[in-house]
Backbone bond lengths (Angstrom), bond angles and torsions (degrees), N, CA, C in turn:
res aa  C-N    CA-C-N  psi(-1)  N-CA   C-N-CA  omega(-1)  CA-C   N-CA-C  phi
1 M - - - 1.440 - - 1.522 108.52 -
2 K 1.408 115.14 -48.78 1.469 120.58 -179.21 1.521 109.56 -59.21
3 F 1.314 115.37 -39.42 1.481 120.20 -178.82 1.539 110.27 -63.49
4 L 1.325 116.32 -39.96 1.473 122.80 -179.53 1.529 109.44 -64.14
5 N 1.369 114.13 -43.15 1.480 118.71 -179.25 1.541 110.23 -64.64
6 K 1.340 116.86 -42.54 1.471 118.95 179.23 1.516 112.28 -65.02
7 L 1.338 115.91 -34.77 1.457 120.10 179.70 1.552 109.74 -68.45
8 L 1.331 117.02 -42.68 1.470 119.83 177.49 1.545 111.45 -63.89
9 L 1.322 116.57 -41.22 1.470 121.24 177.80 1.517 111.09 -61.81
10 S 1.306 115.74 -40.40 1.481 118.72 -179.76 1.524 109.88 -68.26
11 L 1.330 116.30 -41.59 1.470 118.16 179.75 1.557 111.87 -64.26
12 F 1.344 114.00 -39.15 1.492 118.70 179.51 1.555 110.97 -66.31
13 T 1.320 116.22 -38.13 1.464 120.77 177.74 1.525 110.45 -65.21
14 L 1.317 115.54 -43.35 1.483 120.09 179.15 1.537 110.63 -62.11
15 F 1.359 115.70 -38.75 1.473 120.54 -179.58 1.563 107.93 -63.93
16 L 1.358 116.56 -44.48 1.438 118.85 179.67 1.538 113.27 -61.81
17 I 1.339 114.48 -36.92 1.479 119.66 179.71 1.537 110.02 -64.50
18 V 1.370 114.77 -43.86 1.471 120.06 -177.82 1.509 109.56 -64.24
19 I 1.332 118.09 -42.29 1.489 122.79 179.00 1.511 109.19 -63.70
20 S 1.280 118.68 -42.52 1.453 122.58 -179.59 1.545 110.14 -63.61
21 C 1.307 118.32 -42.41 1.449 121.42 179.15 1.529 111.84 -63.52
22 K 1.349 115.44 -39.57 1.487 118.43 -179.05 1.485 109.82 -67.95
23 N 1.342 118.29 -39.90 1.472 121.81 177.53 1.487 111.62 -60.34
24 K 1.353 116.80 -42.70 1.415 121.19 179.80 1.538 112.11 -63.90
25 E 1.354 113.93 -43.19 1.469 118.46 177.90 1.546 112.05 -64.28
26 K 1.322 115.49 -36.56 1.461 121.68 178.51 1.545 108.69 -64.92
27 E 1.314 116.83 -42.69 1.466 121.65 -179.14 1.527 108.78 -65.82
28 K 1.349 117.42 -40.74 1.425 123.37 -179.87 1.548 110.26 -62.10
29 T 1.323 113.84 -46.84 1.481 120.56 178.74 1.560 110.07 -60.63
30 S 1.289 116.13 -43.94 1.480 123.42 -178.11 1.501 108.18 -63.47
31 T 1.349 117.01 -42.22 1.436 121.00 -178.65 1.530 110.48 -68.22
32 Q 1.338 117.03 -39.18 1.466 121.65 177.71 1.573 110.40 -62.73
33 Q 1.326 113.03 -41.85 1.485 116.99 179.96 1.530 111.31 -66.41
34 D 1.349 116.54 -38.72 1.492 120.73 177.18 1.526 109.65 -63.25
35 I 1.349 115.77 -42.37 1.461 120.29 178.27 1.536 110.88 -61.68
36 K 1.353 115.54 -45.98 1.454 120.42 -178.84 1.543 110.24 -64.60
37 K 1.376 115.75 -38.43 1.450 119.87 179.62 1.498 110.05 -64.72
38 D 1.368 114.46 -45.35 1.452 118.78 -179.92 1.523 111.95 -62.76
39 S 1.385 116.31 -34.86 1.430 121.67 176.88 1.498 114.06 -63.07
40 I 1.364 113.59 -43.18 1.470 120.76 179.48 1.506 108.88 -64.01
41 I 1.340 116.80 -45.55 1.494 120.40 179.75 1.548 108.59 -59.50
42 E 1.346 115.86 -43.31 1.443 118.99 -179.93 1.502 113.67 -63.22
43 I 1.354 116.22 -40.87 1.451 122.89 177.02 1.517 110.50 -64.68
44 K 1.311 116.85 -44.67 1.502 119.94 177.80 1.518 109.87 -62.24
45 A 1.313 118.91 -39.63 1.445 121.84 178.86 1.523 112.12 -63.14
46 R 1.374 114.46 -44.12 1.472 120.31 178.42 1.514 108.93 -62.52
47 T 1.326 116.71 -42.93 1.489 121.03 -177.82 1.507 109.95 -64.27
48 T 1.355 115.87 -46.01 1.495 120.59 179.32 1.514 109.14 -62.27
49 N 1.284 120.07 -44.08 1.435 121.00 179.91 1.530 113.16 -63.90
50 S 1.332 113.62 -39.02 1.475 120.18 178.55 1.543 109.01 -64.70
51 L 1.344 116.15 -42.14 1.496 120.73 -178.81 1.541 107.18 -64.10
52 K 1.361 117.09 -45.43 1.436 120.63 -179.19 1.553 110.46 -58.81
53 Q 1.340 113.28 -42.01 1.470 118.23 -178.41 1.536 110.45 -65.63
54 K 1.311 115.24 -39.20 1.497 120.81 -177.67 1.522 106.96 -67.39
55 I 1.331 117.47 -43.47 1.510 120.92 -179.10 1.514 108.41 -63.60
56 A 1.322 116.82 -42.51 1.474 119.91 -179.39 1.512 112.86 -62.10
57 I 1.324 115.28 -32.49 1.455 118.68 -179.25 1.518 112.97 -83.25
58 D 1.366 115.85 -40.68 1.471 119.29 -170.23 1.546 114.88 -92.99
59 I 1.305 116.56 -20.61 1.444 119.85 -174.78 1.483 112.59 -113.80
60 K 1.307 118.26 120.78 1.486 121.33 -176.34 1.492 110.37 -83.12
61 D 1.330 114.46 143.89 1.509 118.60 173.98 1.528 107.69 -82.27
62 P 1.333 116.93 147.61 1.468 118.11 173.64 1.527 109.19 -65.86
63 R 1.285 114.52 154.14 1.487 118.93 176.40 1.579 106.42 -108.67
64 A 1.316 115.42 157.91 1.462 118.98 179.47 1.525 109.44 -67.19
65 I 1.288 115.16 141.79 1.461 121.04 -179.81 1.532 108.83 -73.44
66 L 1.340 115.40 139.61 1.457 121.72 179.11 1.537 111.34 -82.37
67 Q 1.275 118.68 143.82 1.456 120.63 178.73 1.555 110.37 -58.51
68 S 1.313 115.77 -33.83 1.451 119.56 -177.42 1.544 113.13 -69.19
69 E 1.345 116.85 -17.75 1.443 119.31 -179.99 1.532 115.64 -113.54
70 R 1.359 113.68 -0.92 1.456 119.19 -177.02 1.521 111.05 -58.57
71 H 1.276 119.26 -36.48 1.471 123.88 -177.50 1.517 111.66 -64.72
72 R 1.341 116.25 -22.01 1.472 119.11 -179.67 1.517 111.32 -85.09
73 Y 1.353 120.05 -14.53 1.421 122.52 -178.13 1.534 112.21 -120.91
74 T 1.352 112.93 63.04 1.466 117.54 -176.63 1.492 113.33 -85.80
75 G 1.322 118.36 -18.21 1.479 122.81 178.78 1.541 113.49 -102.90
76 T 1.261 118.84 145.04 1.469 121.03 -180.00 1.508 110.79 -61.04
77 F 1.322 116.99 130.49 1.474 123.01 178.65 1.573 111.95 65.05
78 K 1.297 116.19 22.70 1.460 119.69 -176.50 1.543 109.61 -74.38
79 I 1.327 115.98 144.32 1.423 123.62 172.34 1.533 108.32 -112.08
80 Y 1.305 117.34 132.66 1.466 121.41 -174.72 1.493 110.90 -101.28
81 S 1.343 113.33 117.37 1.452 121.79 173.83 1.509 106.92 -156.45
82 S 1.320 116.82 116.07 1.488 117.39 -177.13 1.565 107.44 -152.25
83 K 1.301 116.91 -176.70 1.400 121.09 -179.29 1.525 113.19 -65.66
84 D 1.325 114.00 -20.97 1.490 120.51 -179.73 1.526 113.67 -85.84
85 G 1.294 116.25 -13.75 1.485 118.71 -179.85 1.494 112.73 167.75
86 H 1.274 118.42 169.28 1.479 123.16 -176.19 1.537 111.50 -139.80
87 D 1.307 117.38 100.75 1.468 119.53 170.43 1.484 110.79 -78.19
88 S 1.345 115.51 -29.93 1.482 120.68 178.08 1.532 108.39 -120.34
89 Y 1.292 117.20 137.11 1.472 120.75 -176.76 1.538 108.25 -168.10
90 F 1.350 114.26 169.73 1.485 119.20 169.47 1.523 109.51 -118.21
91 D 1.291 114.52 152.30 1.485 120.50 -176.07 1.517 109.25 -72.26
92 S 1.295 118.03 116.93 1.466 121.99 -178.20 1.505 112.49 -76.62
93 E 1.352 117.93 -10.44 1.461 119.93 178.12 1.498 112.37 -91.52
94 D 1.339 117.42 -51.29 1.478 117.98 -179.15 1.513 113.01 -84.12
95 K 1.376 116.78 -14.07 1.484 123.68 177.67 1.518 110.58 55.47
96 N 1.318 117.67 31.96 1.459 119.40 -177.44 1.507 113.92 -140.58
97 T 1.329 115.68 -37.77 1.459 120.33 -174.86 1.530 111.07 -82.45
98 I 1.373 114.41 128.95 1.450 119.49 -178.67 1.561 106.09 -123.56
99 K 1.327 117.59 124.87 1.454 122.57 178.55 1.521 108.13 -112.59
100 V 1.327 116.06 128.57 1.433 121.34 -175.78 1.505 112.73 -131.42
101 K 1.292 116.96 134.59 1.467 123.94 173.26 1.553 107.01 -121.39
102 I 1.331 116.77 124.06 1.449 122.56 -176.29 1.548 109.29 -119.73
103 G 1.324 116.25 129.65 1.454 121.19 174.10 1.488 110.23 -76.33
104 V 1.376 118.23 125.00 1.444 122.24 -178.77 1.551 109.03 -131.44
105 P 1.343 117.20 151.67 1.455 119.85 -173.60 1.493 115.43 -73.24
106 N 1.312 119.32 -34.06 1.468 120.85 -176.09 1.539 112.88 -136.69
107 I 1.303 115.27 167.76 1.523 122.16 -172.38 1.520 109.59 -74.64
108 N 1.329 121.71 -9.39 1.473 122.29 -177.98 1.521 114.03 -81.02
109 F 1.337 117.37 -12.76 1.465 120.40 -174.51 1.566 110.06 -67.90
110 R 1.311 113.48 137.58 1.470 121.47 176.89 1.586 108.65 -139.51
111 I 1.307 114.38 154.14 1.463 120.65 172.98 1.553 106.21 -90.95
112 Y 1.299 115.80 131.76 1.488 119.65 -178.58 1.517 113.40 -128.68
113 G 1.361 115.64 5.05 1.487 117.30 176.88 1.468 111.15 -177.90
114 V 1.351 116.25 157.24 1.460 122.46 175.27 1.535 108.86 -147.93
115 Y 1.332 115.14 136.80 1.489 120.71 -177.58 1.501 111.69 -129.00
116 N 1.313 115.48 146.69 1.455 123.13 174.94 1.557 109.33 -88.19
117 I 1.348 115.54 123.24 1.480 118.37 178.16 1.547 108.67 -119.40
118 S 1.305 118.24 21.35 1.492 121.38 -178.00 1.523 111.69 -67.72
119 Q 1.272 113.16 153.49 1.480 121.85 170.95 1.511 109.34 -150.56
120 G 1.359 114.26 120.85 1.424 118.33 -177.56 1.530 111.24 62.08
121 N 1.344 117.03 -132.82 1.425 121.70 -179.46 1.525 116.61 -85.32
122 K 1.376 114.24 -3.22 1.453 120.52 177.88 1.510 108.69 -92.58
123 K 1.367 113.87 106.43 1.470 120.97 -174.22 1.532 111.84 -98.24
124 G 1.329 114.92 132.92 1.447 116.65 179.04 1.556 110.33 -157.59
125 I 1.337 112.25 153.13 1.486 117.85 174.55 1.579 108.65 -134.90
126 V 1.288 113.70 154.49 1.456 120.13 174.05 1.524 111.11 -111.78
127 I 1.265 118.97 121.91 1.500 121.32 177.76 1.519 108.29 -104.43
128 L 1.351 116.42 123.01 1.473 120.67 -179.88 1.520 110.66 -92.03
129 V 1.319 114.30 130.42 1.471 120.21 179.37 1.502 108.53 -130.58
130 T 1.334 118.15 157.14 1.437 121.88 175.23 1.574 108.81 -160.16
131 D 1.314 116.65 153.61 1.448 120.17 172.63 1.531 109.83 -110.92
132 G 1.369 114.01 18.01 1.438 120.95 177.41 1.502 115.45 80.67
133 T 1.371 117.09 9.23 1.459 120.63 176.25 1.512 108.76 -123.62
134 T 1.327 115.19 171.52 1.477 121.80 176.99 1.551 109.45 -98.80
135 A 1.297 118.02 3.75 1.455 120.46 -176.42 1.518 112.61 -72.35
136 S 1.327 116.83 144.23 1.448 120.50 175.97 1.518 110.45 -72.35
137 A 1.327 115.40 143.46 1.456 118.95 176.74 1.495 114.60 -110.84
138 C 1.356 115.17 2.11 1.453 119.77 178.81 1.535 111.82 -57.81
139 G 1.341 113.85 132.80 1.483 117.50 176.71 1.509 112.42 91.02
140 S 1.359 115.46 -9.39 1.479 119.03 -179.91 1.495 110.01 -79.06
141 A 1.357 116.06 148.40 1.493 121.32 178.14 1.523 109.43 -70.14
142 N 1.311 116.83 145.37 1.455 121.29 175.48 1.507 109.89 -85.12
143 N 1.330 116.84 108.67 1.475 120.70 -177.98 1.535 113.11 -106.02
144 F 1.341 112.84 -7.34 1.502 117.04 -177.07 1.548 109.00 -139.75
145 I 1.283 117.21 158.50 1.450 123.99 176.22 1.543 108.18 -117.89
146 L 1.349 114.52 126.03 1.447 120.12 177.97 1.539 106.50 -101.83
147 E 1.326 118.46 119.14 1.456 122.96 -175.77 1.546 110.03 -111.12
148 E 1.320 116.81 141.24 1.444 119.37 176.90 1.522 109.17 -154.89
149 T 1.328 117.34 153.83 1.452 124.24 173.75 1.523 108.56 -120.41
150 F 1.358 116.17 129.02 1.436 122.84 179.88 1.534 111.01 -116.85
151 L 1.272 116.43 154.61 1.504 121.43 168.88 1.496 108.92 -104.53
152 A 1.325 117.84 122.60 1.443 122.47 -174.50 1.537 112.26 -55.22
153 N 1.298 118.41 -40.35 1.452 121.53 -175.75 1.523 114.26 -73.13
154 T 1.349 116.55 -3.04 1.462 119.44 173.00 1.518 112.94 -105.26
155 I 1.327 117.57 0.80 1.444 120.08 179.88 1.544 109.17 -94.90
156 L 1.349 114.94 111.03 1.465 120.07 -177.01 1.477 113.05 -106.88
157 D 1.372 115.43 171.75 1.450 120.47 177.20 1.576 108.65 -79.28
158 V 1.364 113.43 -176.67 1.451 116.36 -178.03 1.491 115.03 -65.95
159 H 1.357 117.29 -17.12 1.487 120.85 178.84 1.532 111.96 -92.90
160 G 1.318 116.80 2.91 1.433 120.12 -178.52 1.533 116.10 79.32
161 N 1.352 113.51 20.79 1.454 120.69 179.19 1.482 112.30 -124.78
162 S 1.336 117.53 -173.95 1.448 123.40 171.13 1.558 111.55 54.25
163 P 1.298 116.64 71.35 1.478 119.22 176.40 1.482 109.59 -65.42
164 L 1.331 114.17 148.29 1.511 120.10 -178.64 1.518 110.85 -67.70
165 S 1.313 115.56 133.89 1.476 121.16 174.04 1.546 108.92 -118.46
166 L 1.329 115.01 134.16 1.431 119.74 -177.70 1.528 109.81 -108.87
167 E 1.318 117.58 12.92 1.490 122.14 177.13 1.529 107.87 -64.00
168 N 1.319 115.04 135.81 1.487 121.30 177.46 1.550 110.57 59.66
169 T 1.317 117.00 31.26 1.440 120.24 -177.05 1.561 110.63 -114.14
170 T 1.302 116.59 131.74 1.457 121.29 176.06 1.530 112.72 -103.87
171 N 1.327 117.54 -30.84 1.460 122.95 -178.98 1.479 112.06 -128.24
172 L 1.331 117.10 137.75 1.457 122.30 173.49 1.532 107.81 -122.58
173 N 1.333 114.78 121.51 1.481 120.43 175.77 1.522 109.89 -81.10
174 V 1.334 115.36 125.89 1.460 121.60 178.18 1.545 109.77 -115.32
175 I 1.318 115.32 115.79 1.474 120.81 -179.19 1.531 107.44 -106.94
176 V 1.294 117.99 122.39 1.476 122.41 177.42 1.499 106.67 -96.53
177 F 1.329 116.99 127.92 1.470 123.11 -173.46 1.538 109.36 -122.61
178 N 1.317 115.42 113.46 1.523 119.58 179.55 1.481 109.81 -89.47
179 E 1.349 116.60 113.07 1.465 120.46 179.77 1.552 108.20 -152.07
180 D 1.312 117.03 131.20 1.436 121.66 173.57 1.526 111.13 -56.14
181 K 1.354 118.48 136.95 1.452 122.47 -176.94 1.521 112.51 -59.29
182 N 1.338 117.12 -35.51 1.455 119.13 -179.83 1.508 114.40 -72.93
183 S 1.334 115.84 -19.32 1.482 122.13 -178.90 1.517 114.28 -98.66
184 F 1.368 115.06 -13.84 1.450 119.91 -174.89 1.509 112.43 -68.93
185 K 1.346 113.66 138.00 1.490 120.16 175.30 1.520 106.22 -132.49
186 K 1.340 114.78 143.05 1.460 120.25 -177.83 1.511 112.39 -60.85
187 E 1.343 115.28 -23.08 1.483 119.93 179.30 1.547 110.09 -61.15
188 Y 1.378 115.90 -27.03 1.473 118.45 -179.77 1.522 110.90 -62.44
189 I 1.349 116.38 -36.15 1.456 119.36 -178.72 1.547 109.15 -64.87
190 N 1.313 115.23 -39.67 1.511 118.09 176.89 1.530 111.80 -62.57
191 V 1.330 115.38 -38.55 1.500 118.81 175.73 1.496 110.75 -59.55
192 I 1.334 117.00 -50.09 1.461 120.83 -177.30 1.540 109.19 -64.14
193 K 1.346 116.57 -39.52 1.445 119.01 -179.91 1.517 113.46 -62.99
194 K 1.334 116.66 -39.87 1.481 119.21 174.48 1.505 113.82 -59.68
195 R 1.320 115.38 -42.20 1.481 120.77 176.55 1.509 110.51 -63.74
196 F 1.301 115.50 -45.19 1.479 121.82 -177.69 1.524 112.46 -62.34
197 L 1.353 116.60 -36.95 1.448 119.32 -175.52 1.547 114.07 -85.55
198 R 1.344 114.81 -4.40 1.476 116.75 177.15 1.507 111.30 -66.04
199 P 1.303 116.26 148.28 1.471 119.64 176.15 1.510 109.92 -60.48
200 G 1.326 115.00 150.30 1.469 119.33 179.02 1.549 112.03 99.50
201 K 1.352 112.40 -179.15 1.450 118.07 -175.90 1.500 111.88 -80.56
202 F 1.333 115.86 138.01 1.447 122.96 -179.51 1.566 107.95 -90.31
203 D 1.328 116.96 137.58 1.460 121.10 -177.11 1.487 110.17 -91.26
204 Y 1.355 117.12 117.74 1.481 121.11 -176.13 1.503 111.82 -98.26
205 T 1.314 118.74 0.50 1.444 119.86 178.63 1.533 110.57 -69.30
206 C 1.334 116.93 162.85 1.447 120.54 -179.00 1.584 107.16 -64.71
207 R 1.328 115.20 117.08 1.450 118.12 -169.11 1.527 108.98 -152.39
208 D 1.356 114.35 176.07 1.433 120.56 178.50 1.512 109.45 -101.07
209 Y 1.341 116.90 132.87 1.495 122.76 -177.71 1.506 110.53 -94.95
210 R 1.299 118.60 11.32 1.485 119.49 -174.24 1.513 112.82 -58.19
211 I 1.325 116.95 131.22 1.434 122.91 172.43 1.480 112.49 -117.41
212 N 1.339 117.88 -52.75 1.437 119.51 179.49 1.526 106.80 -127.10
213 K 1.298 115.03 112.48 1.460 121.03 -174.86 1.554 111.46 -64.37
214 A 1.310 116.44 -26.00 1.491 119.33 -176.69 1.525 110.76 -78.45
215 I 1.391 115.33 -22.50 1.476 115.57 -174.33 1.532 112.03 -111.88
216 V 1.308 115.13 -54.53 1.473 116.71 -179.92 1.533 109.81 -133.68
217 Q 1.325 115.57 144.17 1.452 118.92 -179.32 1.514 108.28 -145.19
218 P 1.341 118.26 64.47 1.442 120.16 -179.79 1.514 112.46 -63.91
219 K 1.330 115.49 158.83 1.476 121.67 -179.14 1.513 110.60 -75.67
220 Q 1.347 113.76 -141.05 1.470 118.65 -173.55 1.513 112.75 -111.31
221 G 1.340 113.94 166.11 1.479 118.26 -180.00 1.494 109.73 -159.03
222 G 1.335 116.07 -171.94 1.446 122.42 179.10 1.529 106.39 -157.37
223 G 1.359 117.09 -145.25 1.447 119.58 177.96 1.489 112.44 136.57
224 G 1.341 117.35 -146.27 1.428 123.03 -178.58 1.495 112.02 169.12
225 I 1.320 117.05 -176.56 1.473 122.89 177.61 1.523 109.48 -108.80
226 I 1.296 117.40 129.57 1.452 120.47 174.31 1.504 112.18 -112.09
227 V 1.337 116.61 159.26 1.465 120.66 -176.32 1.507 108.23 -123.55
228 G 1.329 115.39 170.34 1.419 121.13 178.30 1.524 112.37 -89.08
229 I 1.354 116.47 128.93 1.458 119.34 174.68 1.568 107.36 -132.22
230 P 1.338 116.36 154.54 1.481 120.42 -179.38 1.526 111.02 -60.89
């Protein structure tokens, strides 16, 4: 009888030891998961902060339009360059620096891409802008000016080739294309390029570039022609 009681006591003690070990292992695993979770959150926070810092450095905020220049930006996404003055132009001496001012409706608009659509002596670029929405901006008043400087030799075509050259160039066509980044497709640039290269005058007013509804249906844009000045 005493032997049986000792055996039962030993088995019960062993059972308690096993349960205790499992609980400790469970607590260890839980602690490791919490540490891993905290690490992931910390990494995400660092990544987000780095991204915000990069955006703050690389992307310019639009500035409020001045009353003295409002009459020059009456069309959505209009670029002003005429015989009376040039807010947008390219440097006729270095043949590389391009300065652009674009009239935009709200302070959320940013430039997120630029493509070369030139062919032969007909020179043109497409500047992609968005305010982060899919809403049309056509017909909206220009309340802000988005300014940017580009280097021609860094502006490539949709295939990442053919850098823009401004040698022996007097006019550069600038097409501003409003499209949400998540909806943008490179095929849209080919659509605009086909329209641009057609004989006749290109329409720079805020308009629809749709050619084939089944394949591509880009939103609206504007722009203008800029010239080289010293």
